[in-house]
C-alpha positions as CSV (number, residue, x, y, z in Angstrom):
1,X,90.2,104.6,121.9
2,X,87.0,103.2,120.4
3,X,85.6,99.8,121.2
4,X,85.8,97.4,118.3
5,X,84.8,93.7,117.8
6,X,85.6,91.2,115.1
7,X,82.8,89.3,113.3
8,X,84.2,85.9,112.7
9,X,86.2,83.7,115.1
10,X,88.2,81.7,112.6
11,X,91.7,82.1,111.2
12,X,90.8,85.3,109.4
13,X,89.5,86.7,112.7
14,X,92.8,86.0,114.3
15,X,94.5,87.8,111.4
16,X,92.3,90.8,111.9
17,X,93.3,90.9,115.6
18,X,96.9,91.1,114.4
19,X,96.1,94.0,112.1
20,X,94.3,95.8,115.0
21,X,97.3,95.2,117.2
22,X,99.6,96.6,114.6
23,X,97.5,99.7,114.2
24,X,97.5,100.2,117.9
25,X,101.3,99.8,118.0
26,X,101.6,102.6,115.5
27,X,98.9,104.8,117.2
28,X,96.6,103.7,120.0
29,X,93.2,103.6,118.2
30,X,91.1,100.5,119.1
31,X,90.0,98.7,122.2
32,X,89.3,95.1,121.0
33,X,86.5,93.7,123.2
34,X,86.2,90.3,121.5
35,X,84.4,88.4,118.7
36,X,80.9,87.8,117.4
37,X,80.3,84.5,115.6
38,X,77.2,82.5,114.7
39,X,78.9,79.1,114.8
40,X,80.7,79.3,118.1
41,X,79.4,79.2,121.7
42,X,79.8,82.4,123.8
43,X,82.7,82.2,126.1
44,X,85.1,80.3,123.9
45,X,88.4,82.2,123.6
46,X,91.7,82.5,121.8
47,X,94.7,84.5,122.7
48,X,93.1,87.7,121.2
49,X,89.7,87.6,122.8
50,X,86.4,85.8,123.7
51,X,83.2,85.1,121.7
52,X,80.6,87.5,123.0
53,X,77.6,86.1,121.1
54,X,76.0,85.8,117.7
55,X,74.2,88.2,115.4
56,X,71.2,88.4,117.8
57,X,73.6,89.4,120.6
58,X,75.1,92.1,118.3
59,X,71.7,93.5,117.3
60,X,70.8,93.9,121.0
61,X,74.2,95.5,121.9
62,X,73.4,98.7,123.8
63,X,76.6,100.7,123.3
64,X,78.4,102.3,120.4
65,X,80.6,99.6,118.8
66,X,82.7,99.3,115.7
67,X,82.7,96.1,113.8
68,X,85.2,94.7,111.4
69,X,84.1,91.7,109.3
70,X,86.4,88.7,109.0
71,X,84.3,86.7,106.6
72,X,86.0,85.4,103.5
73,X,82.9,84.5,101.5
74,X,81.2,87.4,99.6
75,X,77.8,85.7,99.9
76,X,78.0,85.2,103.6
77,X,79.6,88.6,104.2
78,X,76.7,90.3,102.3
79,X,74.1,88.3,104.1
80,X,75.5,89.1,107.6
81,X,76.0,92.8,107.1
82,X,72.4,93.2,105.8
83,X,71.1,91.4,108.8
84,X,72.8,93.8,111.3
85,X,70.3,96.6,112.1
86,X,71.6,97.9,115.4
87,X,72.0,101.7,115.2
88,X,74.9,101.6,117.6
89,X,77.1,99.7,115.1
90,X,79.6,101.4,112.9
91,X,81.9,99.9,110.2
92,X,85.3,101.7,110.0
93,X,87.8,101.0,107.3
94,X,90.6,98.9,108.8
95,X,93.9,99.4,107.1
96,X,97.2,97.8,108.1
97,X,99.9,100.4,108.9
98,X,102.3,99.1,106.2
99,X,99.8,99.4,103.3
100,X,101.4,101.5,100.6
101,X,99.2,104.3,99.0
102,X,100.8,105.9,96.0
103,X,98.5,109.0,96.3
104,X,96.2,108.7,99.3
105,X,94.2,111.8,98.4
106,X,93.0,110.2,95.1
107,X,91.7,107.1,96.8
108,X,88.0,107.1,97.6
109,X,86.6,104.5,100.0
110,X,83.2,103.6,101.5
111,X,82.8,101.8,104.8
112,X,83.7,98.4,106.3
113,X,86.7,97.8,104.0
114,X,89.7,95.8,105.2
115,X,93.2,96.1,103.7
116,X,95.8,93.9,105.4
117,X,99.5,93.8,105.5
118,X,101.7,94.3,102.5
119,X,99.1,95.6,100.1
120,X,99.8,98.2,97.4
121,X,97.2,100.8,96.3
122,X,97.9,103.0,93.3
123,X,96.3,106.3,92.4
124,X,92.8,107.2,91.3
125,X,91.2,104.2,93.1
126,X,87.5,104.0,94.0
127,X,86.4,101.3,96.5
128,X,82.8,100.7,97.7
129,X,81.8,99.0,100.9
130,X,82.8,95.8,102.7
131,X,85.7,94.7,100.5
132,X,88.3,92.5,102.1
133,X,91.9,92.5,100.8
134,X,93.7,89.7,102.6
135,X,97.4,90.3,102.4
136,X,99.7,91.7,99.7
137,X,96.9,92.7,97.3
138,X,97.8,95.1,94.5
139,X,95.4,97.6,92.9
140,X,96.7,99.4,89.7
141,X,95.8,102.9,88.8
142,X,92.2,103.9,88.3
143,X,90.7,100.7,89.5
144,X,87.0,100.8,90.5
145,X,85.6,98.2,93.0
146,X,82.0,97.8,94.1
147,X,80.9,96.1,97.3
148,X,81.4,92.7,99.1
149,X,84.4,91.6,97.1
150,X,87.0,89.2,98.7
151,X,90.6,89.4,97.5
152,X,92.8,86.5,98.8
153,X,96.5,87.0,99.3
154,X,98.7,88.3,96.4
155,X,95.8,89.1,94.1
156,X,96.8,91.5,91.4
157,X,94.3,93.8,89.8
158,X,95.8,95.8,86.8
159,X,95.0,99.4,86.0
160,X,91.6,100.7,84.8
161,X,89.9,97.4,85.8
162,X,86.2,97.7,86.8
163,X,84.9,95.2,89.4
164,X,81.3,94.9,90.4
165,X,79.9,93.2,93.6
166,X,80.1,89.9,95.4
167,X,83.2,88.5,93.6
168,X,85.9,86.2,95.0
169,X,89.5,86.3,93.8
170,X,91.7,83.3,94.8
171,X,95.2,83.4,96.0
172,X,97.7,84.9,93.5
173,X,95.0,85.5,90.9
174,X,95.5,88.2,88.4
175,X,93.2,90.5,86.3
176,X,94.8,92.2,83.3
177,X,94.3,95.9,82.5
178,X,91.1,97.5,81.4
179,X,88.9,94.5,81.9
180,X,85.5,94.3,83.6
181,X,84.6,91.8,86.3
182,X,80.9,91.9,86.8
183,X,79.0,90.3,89.8
184,X,79.1,86.9,91.6
185,X,82.3,85.8,89.8
186,X,84.7,83.4,91.3
187,X,88.3,83.3,90.1
188,X,90.5,80.4,91.1
189,X,93.9,80.5,92.8
190,X,96.7,81.4,90.4
191,X,94.3,82.2,87.5
192,X,95.0,85.0,85.0
193,X,91.9,86.7,83.6
194,X,92.5,88.1,80.1
195,X,88.9,88.7,79.0
196,X,85.7,90.3,80.4
197,X,83.9,87.8,82.6
198,X,80.3,86.7,82.7
199,X,78.2,87.2,85.9
200,X,77.9,84.2,88.1
201,X,80.6,82.1,86.5
202,X,83.7,80.4,88.0
203,X,87.0,80.9,86.1
204,X,90.2,78.9,86.5
205,X,93.5,78.6,84.7
206,X,96.0,80.7,82.6
207,X,94.3,82.0,80.6
208,X,91.3,81.8,82.9
209,X,88.3,79.9,81.4
210,X,84.8,79.1,82.7
211,X,84.6,75.8,84.5
212,X,81.5,73.9,85.4
213,X,80.9,71.5,88.2
């Protein structure tokens, strides 16, 4: 079993501990040693483990260690991963044992991705690095996804959709087929995207429209 730690001590961090436990129940794989978090004091604990330190502690860690990111903000996720420069650190793909792959051999995936319980992955899928799919996410056929995207529970991405980097998809949001989602886009909970989006914009509603604060 390999040592693994979770980056992020909040609710998503606890959920990741549940995923790791489920993976181990199916096949012993991971030794969860605890958490790293920049907003909590070392030594604070929950039922799954203890905070070992912050990013400085991690960068000084002297042993081989796998890290799974439990950060639900694309911007923060990107910032933290770029600040980790310890050569001992690896980023495995963490996939809940009940995730349904229609055709596993046609799914290409980078590193540091998380796919949690109940998700559904079709065929011909390409996934980059550090994408977090947080429960019952559905990807249609021939979907292409870049890096640092966060998909909240029950997001639905239809077939042949192209997704760039650093996007956030709210709970039960939906993107219709053959659309393009660029970079730094935020899609509100329950929204239905029917047209190509513009970079850096926030969309909400059915059909989803740009909203400004």
